[in-house]
C-alpha positions in Angstrom: -76.0 61.7 -57.4 -73.5 60.1 -56.6 -72.7 58.0 -53.5 -69.3 59.0 -51.4 -67.7 55.8 -52.9 -67.5 57.5 -56.3 -65.7 60.7 -54.0 -61.9 58.1 -54.1 -61.9 58.0 -57.9 -61.4 62.1 -57.7 -58.7 61.5 -54.4 -56.8 59.2 -56.3 -57.4 60.9 -59.8 -53.5 61.6 -59.9 -52.3 58.7 -58.5 -49.7 59.1 -56.0 -48.7 55.7 -56.0 -47.7 55.5 -59.8 -44.2 56.6 -58.7 -42.1 53.3 -58.8 -39.5 54.0 -55.9 -37.3 50.9 -57.0 -37.3 52.3 -60.8 -36.7 55.3 -59.9 -33.5 54.5 -57.9 -32.3 52.4 -60.7 -31.4 55.3 -63.0 -31.5 58.5 -60.9 -28.2 60.0 -59.9 -27.6 62.8 -58.5 -24.3 63.8 -60.4 -24.2 66.9 -62.7 -22.1 69.2 -63.9 -22.7 73.1 -63.4 -23.1 73.7 -67.5 -25.6 71.4 -67.6 -27.4 72.3 -64.5 -27.7 76.2 -65.8 -28.6 75.0 -69.2 -32.1 76.4 -70.0 -34.2 73.8 -71.5 -37.7 75.7 -72.2 -38.9 78.9 -70.4 -42.5 78.6 -69.2 -44.0 81.6 -68.2 -40.5 82.8 -66.7 -39.8 80.2 -65.1 -36.9 77.7 -66.2 -36.6 74.1 -67.1 -32.8 73.5 -67.0 -31.2 70.6 -69.1 -30.4 69.0 -66.1 -34.6 69.0 -64.9 -34.9 67.4 -68.5 -32.0 64.3 -67.9 -33.1 63.4 -64.5 -36.9 63.1 -66.3 -35.5 61.0 -68.9 -33.8 58.9 -66.7 -36.7 58.5 -64.4 -39.0 57.7 -67.7 -36.3 55.6 -69.3 -35.8 53.1 -66.4 -39.9 53.5 -65.1 -41.1 52.1 -68.6 -38.5 49.5 -69.0 -36.8 51.2 -72.5 -33.3 50.4 -73.1 -31.0 53.2 -72.0 -29.4 53.9 -75.1 -28.5 57.3 -76.1 -31.0 56.7 -79.8 -33.8 55.9 -77.4 -33.0 58.7 -75.1 -33.2 61.2 -78.1 -36.1 59.5 -79.4 -38.2 60.1 -76.2 -36.9 63.6 -75.5 -39.5 65.7 -76.9 -42.5 64.0 -75.6 -40.9 63.9 -71.9 -40.5 67.9 -72.1 -44.1 68.4 -72.8 -44.7 66.2 -69.6 -42.6 68.7 -67.8 -43.9 71.8 -69.2 -47.2 70.3 -68.3 -46.1 69.5 -65.1 -44.7 73.3 -64.5 -47.7 75.1 -66.0 -50.3 72.5 -63.3 -47.7 73.9 -60.3 -48.4 77.6 -61.5 -52.0 77.2 -61.7 -52.2 75.5 -58.0 -50.2 78.2 -56.8 -52.5 80.9 -58.9 -55.3 79.2 -56.8 -54.0 79.4 -53.7 -53.4 75.9 -53.4 -51.1 75.1 -51.0 -49.3 71.4 -50.1 -48.5 70.7 -46.6 -45.4 68.5 -44.9 -47.9 66.6 -43.6 -49.5 65.2 -47.1 -46.3 65.0 -48.1 -45.1 62.7 -45.3 -48.3 60.9 -45.8 -48.0 60.2 -50.0 -44.3 59.1 -49.1 -45.5 56.6 -46.5 -48.1 55.1 -49.2 -45.0 54.8 -51.3 -42.8 52.6 -48.9 -46.0 50.7 -48.5 -46.5 50.1 -52.0 -42.5 49.3 -52.2 -42.8 47.3 -49.0 -40.2 49.3 -47.0 -40.4 50.2 -43.7 -42.2 53.0 -42.7 -40.0 56.4 -42.4 -37.2 54.6 -43.8 -37.8 56.1 -47.7 -35.0 58.8 -47.2 -32.3 56.9 -45.9 -33.4 53.9 -48.9 -33.1 57.2 -51.5 -29.8 58.3 -49.5 -28.0 54.9 -50.4 -28.7 55.5 -53.9 -27.1 58.6 -53.9 -30.8 60.3 -54.8 -31.5 63.4 -52.9 -35.3 62.8 -51.5 -36.2 66.5 -52.9 -36.5 65.0 -56.3 -38.8 62.9 -55.0 -40.7 65.4 -53.2 -40.9 67.9 -55.8 -42.8 65.4 -58.2 -44.9 64.3 -55.0 -45.8 68.2 -54.4 -47.0 68.7 -58.1 -49.1 65.7 -57.7 -51.0 66.2 -54.2 -51.6 69.9 -55.5 -53.2 68.8 -58.9 -55.3 66.6 -57.2 -56.4 68.7 -54.7 -57.1 71.5 -57.5 -59.2 69.2 -59.6 -61.4 67.9 -56.6 -62.0 71.3 -55.5 -62.6 73.3 -59.2 -63.7 70.8 -61.5 -65.3 67.4 -59.5 -68.3 69.9 -57.7 -69.1 71.0 -61.4 -70.4 67.0 -62.5 -73.5 65.6 -61.3 -74.1 62.6 -62.3 -78.1 61.9 -61.8 -79.6 58.2 -60.9 -81.6 58.6 -64.1 -78.2 58.7 -65.9 -77.1 55.5 -64.2 -80.3 53.9 -64.6 -80.0 54.5 -68.6 -76.7 53.1 -68.9 -77.7 49.9 -67.1 -80.5 49.6 -69.2 -78.1 50.2 -72.4 -75.8 47.4 -71.1 -78.8 44.6 -70.6 -79.7 44.8 -73.5 -76.4 44.5 -75.3 -75.9 41.5 -73.0 -74.0 38.4 -75.4 -72.1 41.2 -77.5 -68.4 40.9 -77.5 -66.3 42.5 -74.6 -62.6 43.9 -75.0 -60.6 44.4 -72.0 -58.7 47.9 -72.8 -55.8 50.0 -72.0 -55.3 53.6 -73.2 -53.2 55.9 -73.6 -54.2 59.5 -74.5 -52.6 62.2 -76.6 -54.4 65.4 -76.6 -54.3 67.9 -79.5 -54.9 71.2 -78.0 -54.2 73.6 -81.5 -54.5 72.0 -85.3 -50.7 73.1 -85.6 -50.0 70.2 -83.1 -51.8 67.1 -85.3 -48.2 65.8 -87.0 -46.2 66.1 -83.9 -48.8 64.6 -82.1 -49.6 61.7 -84.2 -45.6 61.0 -84.7 -45.5 61.1 -80.8 -48.1 58.0 -80.8 -46.3 56.2 -83.1 -42.9 56.2 -81.3 -44.9 55.6 -77.6 -46.4 52.3 -80.2 -42.9 51.4 -81.2 -41.2 51.6 -77.8 -44.1 49.8 -76.3 -43.6 46.6 -78.9 -39.5 46.6 -78.2 -40.8 46.2 -74.4 -41.6 49.2 -72.8 -43.9 49.1 -69.8 -47.6 50.6 -71.4 -48.6 51.4 -67.9 -45.6 53.2 -67.0 -45.9 55.4 -70.2 -49.2 56.0 -69.7 -48.8 57.4 -66.1 -46.6 59.3 -67.8 -47.7 60.9 -70.8 -51.6 59.9 -70.9 -54.2 62.6 -70.6 -56.9 60.4 -69.9 -58.3 59.9 -66.0 -57.4 56.4 -66.9 -53.7 57.5 -67.1 -53.5 57.6 -63.2 -54.2 53.6 -63.4 -52.1 52.9 -65.8 -54.5 53.4 -68.6 -56.7 51.0 -67.6 -60.4 51.2 -69.1 -61.0 47.5 -68.0 -63.8 45.4 -70.3 -66.3 47.3 -72.8 -69.2 46.2 -74.8 -68.1 46.6 -79.0 -71.0 48.8 -79.3 -69.5 51.4 -77.1 -66.4 51.8 -79.5 -66.8 54.3 -82.0 -66.6 52.7 -85.5 -62.7 53.5 -86.2 -61.9 52.0 -82.4 -63.6 48.9 -82.6 -62.6 48.2 -86.5 -58.8 48.6 -84.9 -59.2 46.6 -82.1 -61.0 43.5 -84.3 -57.4 43.8 -86.1 -55.7 42.9 -83.3 -55.0 40.2 -80.9 -54.3 40.2 -77.1 -51.2 42.2 -75.9 -51.4 44.0 -79.2 -51.8 48.1 -79.5 -53.7 49.5 -82.0 -52.0 52.1 -84.4 -52.9 55.5 -83.4 -57.1 56.1 -83.4 -58.0 59.8 -83.9 -60.5 60.9 -81.3 -62.3 64.0 -79.9 -59.2 65.9 -78.8 -56.4 63.7 -80.6 -55.0 60.6 -80.2 -55.7 57.4 -79.1 -53.9 54.3 -78.3 -55.8 51.4 -77.4 -54.1 47.7 -75.7 -56.1 44.8 -76.4 -55.9 42.9 -73.0 -58.3 40.3 -74.2 -61.6 39.7 -75.4 -64.2 37.6 -74.8 -67.8 36.8 -76.4 -71.4 37.8 -74.9 -72.1 33.8 -73.8 -68.8 34.2 -71.3 -69.2 37.1 -70.0 -72.6 36.3 -68.7 -71.2 33.6 -66.9 -69.4 33.1 -63.2 -65.4 33.2 -63.4 -63.6 29.8 -64.0 -61.4 28.9 -61.4 -58.6 26.9 -62.0 -55.6 25.2 -59.9 -52.7 24.6 -61.7 -49.3 22.9 -60.6 -46.5 23.3 -62.9 -43.3 21.3 -63.6 -40.2 23.5 -65.2 -37.7 21.6 -66.8 -34.9 24.0 -66.7 -32.8 25.0 -70.2 -30.0 27.7 -69.9 -28.7 29.8 -73.3 -26.0 27.8 -73.6 -28.2 24.4 -74.0 -27.5 22.7 -77.0 -30.3 21.2 -79.6 -30.0 17.7 -78.3 -30.3 18.9 -75.0 -33.5 21.3 -75.7 -34.9 17.6 -77.6 -34.6 15.3 -74.4 -36.2 17.7 -72.5 -39.3 18.1 -74.5 -39.7 14.0 -75.0 -39.3 14.0 -71.0 -42.3 16.7 -71.3 -43.9 15.2 -73.3 -43.5 11.7 -71.5 -44.8 13.2 -67.8 -48.5 12.7 -68.3 -47.6 9.0 -68.4 -45.8 9.3 -65.3 -48.2 11.4 -63.5 -52.1 9.9 -63.2 -53.5 12.4 -60.3 -52.7 15.4 -58.8 -51.7 13.4 -55.5 -48.6 12.0 -57.5 -47.5 15.4 -58.6 -44.7 16.2 -56.1 -43.0 13.3 -56.4 -42.6 12.8 -60.1 -41.9 16.4 -60.4 -38.6 15.9 -57.7 -38.0 13.0 -60.2 -38.0 14.7 -63.2 -36.1 17.9 -61.9 -38.4 21.0 -62.1 -37.2 24.3 -60.6 -40.9 25.3 -59.9 -43.1 25.3 -56.8 -45.2 22.0 -56.4 -47.5 23.8 -54.6 -51.2 24.4 -55.5 -51.6 27.7 -57.1 -55.6 29.3 -58.0 -56.2 31.4 -60.8 -59.1 33.4 -62.2 -58.8 31.7 -66.3 -59.8 35.0 -67.2 -56.7 36.7 -65.6 -54.3 34.2 -66.5 -51.3 35.3 -69.1 -52.8 34.7 -72.8 -50.7 32.0 -73.7 -50.5 29.9 -70.6 -55.0 30.4 -70.4 -54.9 29.0 -74.0 -53.1 26.1 -73.0 -55.2 24.9 -69.9 -58.6 26.6 -70.9 -59.5 22.5 -72.4 -57.4 20.7 -70.5 -59.6 18.1 -68.2 -58.8 17.2 -64.6 -55.7 15.5 -63.8 -54.2 16.0 -66.9 -51.3 18.1 -68.7 -50.9 21.1 -70.9 -49.0 20.6 -74.0 -45.2 21.7 -73.5 -44.6 25.2 -73.7 -41.0 26.7 -74.3 -40.0 29.3 -71.9 -37.2 31.8 -71.5 -35.7 29.4 -68.6 -36.9 25.9 -69.7 -40.0 23.5 -70.7 -43.3 24.2 -69.0 -46.2 21.6 -68.0 -49.0 22.3 -66.2 -51.5 20.0 -64.9 -55.2 21.1 -64.0 -55.9 20.1 -60.8 -59.3 22.3 -59.8 -61.5 23.7 -62.1 -64.6 25.8 -60.4 -66.9 28.5 -61.7 -68.2 29.1 -65.3 -72.1 29.0 -64.3 -74.3 31.3 -67.0 -75.6 34.3 -64.5 -76.9 37.8 -65.0 -74.2 40.1 -65.2 -74.3 44.0 -64.7 -72.1 46.7 -63.2 -73.2 48.0 -59.7 -74.4 51.7 -59.8 -71.4 52.6 -58.3 -69.2 51.3 -60.9 -71.3 53.3 -63.2 -71.3 56.7 -61.5 -67.1 56.1 -61.8 -67.3 55.5 -65.2 -69.0 58.7 -66.3 -67.3 60.5 -63.7 -64.2 59.6 -65.1 -64.9 60.4 -68.7 -66.4 63.9 -67.7 -63.3 64.4 -65.8 -61.1 63.7 -68.4 -63.6 65.9 -70.5 -62.8 68.7 -68.1 -59.1 68.1 -67.2 -58.1 67.8 -71.3 -60.0 71.6 -71.7 -59.2 72.9 -68.5 -55.4 72.3 -69.4 -56.1 73.4 -73.5 -57.3 76.8 -72.2 -54.1 76.9 -69.4 -51.4 76.4 -72.4 -53.1 78.7 -75.2 -52.2 81.4 -72.0 -48.9 80.7 -71.6 -45.8 81.7 -72.9 -43.5 78.9 -73.6 -40.3 79.0 -75.1 -38.7 75.8 -76.1 -34.5 76.3 -76.3 -33.8 72.9 -76.9 
């Protein structure tokens, strides 16, 4: 059986906290014409989704995912946003049919969570939204749908899943036998296919999402909006997974990309999967304690108007800084001398959690030495490594709780996909746009 901590996964299966107030506020507007309010985008079991609903959600998605707010972008994502709205309407209808109620207290608690996440004083959310001409009812409706569906999943689906101790033992034994394999740190988006006729349209949607992320859209925000996997609530985070745990198709696709890149759509059971490779490590690295590095940075500022000679001068200065500093104790003086605009304080990081470019630059740098100069959007950066700890060999195995949560997550994903498939198949949906 699973212990109590695993239940937390179910309580947050659909993350209320995935709503970003600041991105919502950046694009939401209360202004709309009466005509757009009345125009019908879709009918879902005799309930309407209006053009106003669709436009409001489009604004939310564009800003929360950092997509360019351009007509062509909005047109490209229009259908996938409408599908998301239809699914939300179906979930709300199902929760009402199952007599799942959401109290004012639960909505208030959800608002407090958002206030904490966005560092707002308690009970100021309504004021914060009102100052931006956003009716608080817009957010409350989204929260109500999220809370209701979470409660339904916890009440109807979670009790059907039992994780036995023997299953946990089997997974841990399998991981132990694979110690030393290459591991991938992955995020995912799963788009389900409920009927063979959807194959082509879902594949095209996957391609659109890939293009959107490649031009700057936020992968995690898109996962929260559209992914049908249990990981969607956490921004698509899968975590570290051993090579042999991937399907042969997924393994081949991941092996062709670099950290920060996406695979092409991968046909999986029940739909298409998009994987983002966050990092990769060899087996021997997985058997070591995390390496902690203490870094100090110098950033020599540049501007859009900087000339080629100015850029060359800054590069020459960056290349010669190591001749001016012989130890970390001298860092502050020289950083001020060369006009660095970065804080001179020592900052400690896990090496494996650094930005891939910075990690590559400092990975082999000796203590008291500088990295090679790196061109950044706002200047030339060099980094001094002042501390390095960890890296000792150890036997790395996941906790029993972590294994339980992973098994539970995978089974909940399958159950929810089947549940939603059955709901869609029995629904009468009339799309008007």
